[in-house]
Steps between C-alpha positions, in 0.01 A plus 500: 500500500825694480829379647607837637372709785224743406355738756152652500435746218345837587406812308456866577318767301621849587332829411717808437274812510603765251725237340779606739750219464810602688666162539478527879489153651676336207821475703305301761364272228852445365621419852225239548601336172873511575446344843295218344182583689295548183542435129325741265304317234328799336522875544292722273385861507233681299356848476124538459413760238204743511308287247530191722773336294839420651861525396767268635787685670859382463671409825841649427384861552170512690493871570616600152779728623772295338684435826317211667650170392296192578659286231537221758125435456487551124355198323385327820210294373375151576192544286272489804393861432367556151353801322150415625625510860672833438182640342288374791737660753503827303119493510511511880664844509399847387625653173842658542592237760766234467467143618767244579462123512750283682492120509759344727595167653558480873826308454563484874205258530597265215739273695252473789209409271716243319609345831139474613405330170786251542360431849164420343325828577316702236411867497120495514436872539686824469385855548587854582377716785487865385758719675228746607321220685820400683580861593146553631517180706839595648376852575197362685725272710725791595213729600 
């Protein structure tokens, strides 16, 4: 068991049709990191080729125009995402499509989980309710 607070670890796989990687949303991701809400453990992108193979995309210039600078994420790697994971994610999208994989720690929850463990409690289950399910439930309540 570790001595420091560790929050739940989540991942997202994102599909970018037409491999349009504009960098939109990266400022929000940076803000979440800077405020200590999450810690990025892995962030990888790949482009699926017509023959089914994939090519890893560098993070410093996602759209290839030479102006987008995401160097803040360059080299972010915990080793939780490997080439097999990147290949599996690339296999989920159509040729000519990009895919992004993000693994992050919910750092906001770490101190709470540690406090509960010190109190003798143990996390016995964890899960995620899909956002679409929550939106549908809220919509049905409002109507």
